[in-house]
N, C-alpha and C positions, 0 to 999 in steps of 0.2 A: 505493499501503500503504502505511494507517495502522501509527500505531504502538501500534494495540495488537498486530494481526499481528505486526510485527516482534516484541515484547513476547516476544507468545510461540516468536516462531522461534526467537530469540535463551534462554530463559531453560528450553525443552524442547526444542527441539531440542538444541542446545549441548553439555547434561549429558549426552542419549543418541547423541549421535556419542560424545562423550568414550568415551562405556561401551563402546558397541561396539568402541573402536580398543583399551579395554585392557581386555577380556576372555581373550583367553589369555595364556597367561604368562607370565614375559620374559623367553624364550624368544628365542635371534639370529636366529629367524625372523624373532617376531613385530619384531626391535626392527628390519630389512633395509626389511620392512609402513611401518612406523611411519617408516622415512627416505627411502623411496618415494613416498608419501603428502606426508609434510610439503615434500618437495623442488618437487612435481607443481605442489601448490597452492601453496606461495605463488613460483612461476614464474611460474605460469598468470597471478596475480591480480596481481602487479608488472609482465606482459606488457602484460593487461588495459590499468594502469594508468598508463603511462611509454610503453607502444608504442603506445595510440590516443589519447593525452593530448588532443588535438584533442574526441573525441566524451567524455573523465572528462567527467562532471558534467551532459552535456546526452543524453546517453543511457543512457537509464535499463537497460538493460541490459546494456551495457555496464560502469558505474558496478555494479550490485548484481551483477553473474557476482562480478567485480575485487570485485570489499564481501568478495564470499562462498569464493573463491579462498586471499584474504586468511587473514577468520577460522580457518575450513579449515585453513593451516597453520599459524595460536597452535595451533588444539585439539591438532593434534597431536606442536607443541611438547612444553606438558600431560602427553598420551597416552604422549610420550616419556619426562620427567620423571618420571614414574609409576613408566614402567616400570622404571625404572631405578635406583629406590624398593625397586622390590621387587625386583629382585633380590636390593637388599643384604642386608636383610629379607624377607622370603617370611612371615611372622608375618602374623594374622588384624588384627591391632592396625593395621600397615601399609594393608595392600591395606583394609583401611577408612575411612583417614585421609587416606589420597594419592585414595583413589575422591570423598573431600567434599571436599576442595581443588583438587580437577581440572577437579570436575564446578565447583565454585563461579569457578574462573576463566576456563570459560568464560563467561563470562555479562560477563567486564570488558571486552569494548566495548560491550557498551552506555550502561555509562555513559558512554563517551568521547561516543558520537550523544549523549543527552541532553545529554551541557555543552554540545555542539555547540550545540542546540536553543533554552538558554538567554541563549549568549551572543550567537545569530538574534536573539536577538527584540526 
């Protein structure tokens, strides 16, 4: 997979996933779903990372899946925080700002990958 494909996944897929996770209002059921989503993504991602340590970095499927699940957990944390802020202030302005900042936050891992690539060369 090229960096261009990763770029599209991160800068389009991440914000879309964040938007999907924050579609409903900040209800108790939405918080439970977000907590479950985040915990599952983090648990699966960390299991792939540390449970299959001998394959990490050598097997594209294990490494790519692990990174995707860890990133999913990151997006879940951002969505949970956005919903918590929206619970405190239900106005349009808060909804708009949490949507913008949360969508931008989903792209943070790209800058880590780009920085690691610069240091490796």
